[in-house]
LOTOR-751350 format. One record per atom (N, C-alpha, C, O): x, y, z. Coordinates in steps of 0.05 Angstrom, whole numbers, plus 5000, padded with zeros to 4 digits. Layout:
N
XYZ;...
This chain:
168
835039298772;835339468794;834539688793;835639768772;833139878803;832140088806;834340288819;835740218837;834440588805;836740778815;836840868844;835241038852;838340788857;838540878888;839441148887;841241208871;838041368905;838441658914;840541678933;840141608956;842541748926;844941738939;845041998963;844942238956;845141938985;845242179007;847942299011;849342299031;848342388992;851342498998;851742738974;850642708952;853342958980;854143088957;855142988934;856242768936;854943118909;856043028884;858843148887;859243388885;861042958892;863042978890;865143048865;867043208865;864142908848;865642948820;865043178807;862743208797;866743368805;866443698797;866443718767;864943878756;868543518749;868643528721;869643268717;870743128733;869243218695;869742918685;873142928676;874042698672;874543108672;877543108671;878743088696;881143078696;877543068717;878343018748;878442718750;879842638768;877142528736;877042228740;879542158736;880842258717;881041918758;883141778755;882441548751;880041498749;884241328747;883741038738;886140908756;888341008756;885240668772;887040518787;886140258790;883840208795;888040068787;887739788796;888839678817;888939438820;889739868835;891239818856;890339908882;891739888902;887840018881;886840208909;885039928919;884139748905;885039968951;883339828970;880939938965;880640078945;878739868985;876239928984;876140268992;877340359012;874640428977;874040748991;871640699006;870240489004;871240919022;868340919028;865840939006;865841118990;864240779008;862240748988;859840828992;859440809016;857240958977;855441048982;853040868978;850740918986;853740638963;852040478958;853640188947;855440228931;853139948953;853639788944;852939488942;851939408963;853339308923;851739058915;853938888906;856038938894;853038658917;854738378909;853038208890;850738158894;854138158876;852537918855;854537738847;856937788849;853437498836;854837298824;854637268788;852637188776;856737338777;856837348747;858637118734;861037098740;857436978718;859536748706;860736638726;863036578717;860536568751;861036398771;862936618789;863836538811;863436838783;865137028799;863637198820;861537298813;864537238847;863637418861;864537748850;866837828848;862237868845;862938188838;862338398854;859938438851;863138548868;862738768882;862439008868;864439108857;860039138865;859539428855;859139638871;856939658884;860939808873;860939998897;860740318877;862240358858;858840498885;858540698883;859840898907;859240888931;861841088894;863341228913;862241518906;860941578886;863041688928;862041968929;863842118902;863442338894;865641928893;867042008877;867341728853;869341598849;865541698844;864541518817;864341248828;862441188842;866641028821;865540758823;868340618828;870540718824;867640318840;869840118842;868139848834;865939818845;868839688818;869239448815;870739278821;873039298811;869939028839;872138838849;870838578836;868538518840;872538448819;871438218804;874038028802;876038128790;874337798812;876137578816;878437798816;877838008828;880737778806;883537958816;883138198811;885038348817;881338288801;881438558792;880238798810;877838748816;880938978819;880139198836;879939448821;881939598823;877939528806;878439778782;877040028800;874940018812;878540208797;877040468810;877540678786;879440688771;875240838787;874741038769;873841248789;871641228799;875541488796;874141648816;875941908814;878041928802;874742098827;876342378833;877842328858;876842368880;880842228851;882742228876;884342438878;885542498858;884642558896;886942748904;889742688898;891242858889;890642388905;893242328904;893642178878;895442008879;892642198860;893342048837;892842208812;891042378810;894842148792;894742238766;892042278756;890442088754;891242548748;888342568735;888242478703;890142488687;885842398698;885342288664;885341968668;886741828683;883341928649;883641618645;884741488620;884741608599;885741268624;887041188593;884641098574;882740958582;885141188547;883641098526;883140768526;881040648522;884840688531;885840358531;887740228552;890040298554;886940068565;889439928581;888939668586;886639598593;891039468583;890739198585;892739088604;895139158604;891638908622;893438828652;893038498641;890938428629;894838348646;894938098650;895237978679;897538008689;893837868692;893937748716;893437408711;892537278693;894337348738;895037048737;892336908726;890336938740;892136798705;890036648690;887836828678;885836728667;888437088680;886337288668;887437488651;889837558653;885837578635;886137808622;884238028624;881837978626;884938248624;883438538638;884038688620;886438728616;882038838604;881939048587;879739318600;877739318614;880939488588;879439738600;879239928575;880939928557;876840098575;876940318557;875140558562;873040488573;875340788557;874240978569;873941208547;875841278533;871441308546;871041558530;869741798543;868341738562;869741978539;868942228553;867342438528;868642558511;865142458530;863542608505;862142878520;860842868541;862543058509;860743338514;858543358494;858943378469;856543348504;854343378488;851743598503;851143658526;850643668477;847943908484;846243798499;846543558504;844443918507;842443898527;840843628523;840543438539;839843648497;838143448484;838843138484;837342948489;841443128477;842642918474;843942798497;844042558501;844943018515;845542908542;842942818552;842942568553;841142898558;838942788572;838142518563;837742348581;837842468537;837342248523;840042018531;839341778533;842042058535;844141948536;844141818572;844441588580;843642058589;843241908615;840741748614;840741548628;838541788599;836041688607;836941358595;836441178611;837941288575;838641128563;840840968585;840240728586;842741028600;844140928622;842240828642;842040598650;841041028647;838140938672;836940758668;836440598686;836040698637;833940478624;836340218632;835940048650;838640228616;839539958615;840539858648;840539628656;841140078663;841939958695;839339848704;839339648718;836839978698;834239838704;833639608695;832739408708;834039618669;833239298663;835239118663;834638898654;837939158672;840038948677;839138818698;837838928716;839838488698;840238318725;842038428740;841238468763;844138488736;846438598749;847838828746;849838858733;846039038765;847439348764;847039508787;845439428803;847939668789;848239868814;848140148795;849640198776;846040328804;845940568788;845140818820;843440748837;846341008821;845841208839;845141518824;845941598802;843741618839;842741898832;843942108847;842842118869;845742278845;846542478867;844342658868;842842698849;844142798893;842643058904;843543288882;845743298872;841443468875;841743638861;840843648835;839943858826;841143428822;840343368791;839643068789;841042868795;836743068776;836742758769;838442658745;838242428738;840142838732;841742788712;844442728727;845942578714;845142808747;847942688761;848042428771;847642378794;848642258751;848341958748;851241828752;853141948743;851841588766;853641368766;851541118763;849541058776;852840998740;851240698734;853240518731;855340618723;853340178738;854739978728;852939838725;850839838739;853739638701;852139438687;854039208684;855939258669;854038968695;855438758692;854338548679;851838498680;855838408665;854338128651;856337918647;858737978648;855637708644;857337438636;857837518605;856437628589;860437398603;860637398570;863437218567;864237088587;864737198546;866537008547;867036818521;865236768505;869236738519;869736528499;868136278511;867036278533;868036088496;866335828499;868635638515;867735448527;871235668515;872835518539;872935678560;873035538581;872935908565;873536018593;871536218598;870036288581;871436318628;869736468640;870136708634;872336748623;868536938637;869137188628;866737388644;864837278655;866937618645;864937768649;866338068640;868738098638;864438258637;864438478627;863038678641;861138598655;863538938640;861839178660;862339438640;864139488625;859839598645;859739848629;859340018653;857939948672;860640288652;859140518668;859140748656;860440778636;857540948667;856841188657;856841368689;855741328710;858541558681;858841778695;857542048683;858642108661;855642228690;854542438686;855142718691;855142768715;855442878676;856643118688;854443368683;855343558671;851743388692;850043568678;850743838676;849343978661;852643958688;853444208702;854844338669;854644568660;856144128656;857444168627;856943958607;858243948586;855143798612;854643638591;855843388582;855143248563;858143328602;859543128597;858642798608;857842728630;859042668587;858642388600;861342208594;862642238574;862042038616;864041938614;863341648619;862441558640;863941488592;863041158593;865541038589;867241108574;865540778610;867140608612;867140298600;864840208603;868640118590;867739888587;870039718590;872139758579;869539488609;872139308622;870939068616;868638988616;873438928609;872238608607;874438408619;876738448611;874138248634;875438118643;874737788631;872537708624;877237628630;877037348618;879237208624;881437298624;878336938629;879736708636;881736668610;880936708587;884136588616;885936538594;886636218593;888136128575;
């Protein structure tokens, strides 16, 4: 899927303003795509403040949320009825050339993936939020994983996350 040009101001002002939640309802979305991966309905949602992924029992939100504690956990695990959910996040500060290469790589991954949603915010072709989801899992159970990238061209930060949801 090719990147969507988002018709809204880029609201994420800095990577360290991102928050993580598994308990939020839908936020207003700038773009949304529903796909079926590994037999699960998955909703990929781009917000004015990053992303939401709804898959099975998971409602993952990574966004700038004024009412939430700032910062993303390096790792987080939650056991849900019949499922195990794992999340990890990393923030990197890159020089201009490496930043551009990493944004291009994220865009390429999103464009080549069967199940993805990617948005480019006005003002910079490198202000990007991308989500790519794919089936995975053990032979005995269903599962899926998704990666996201959030880029901040004003200061060279890229936040990448990896989430995995597996049936137990």
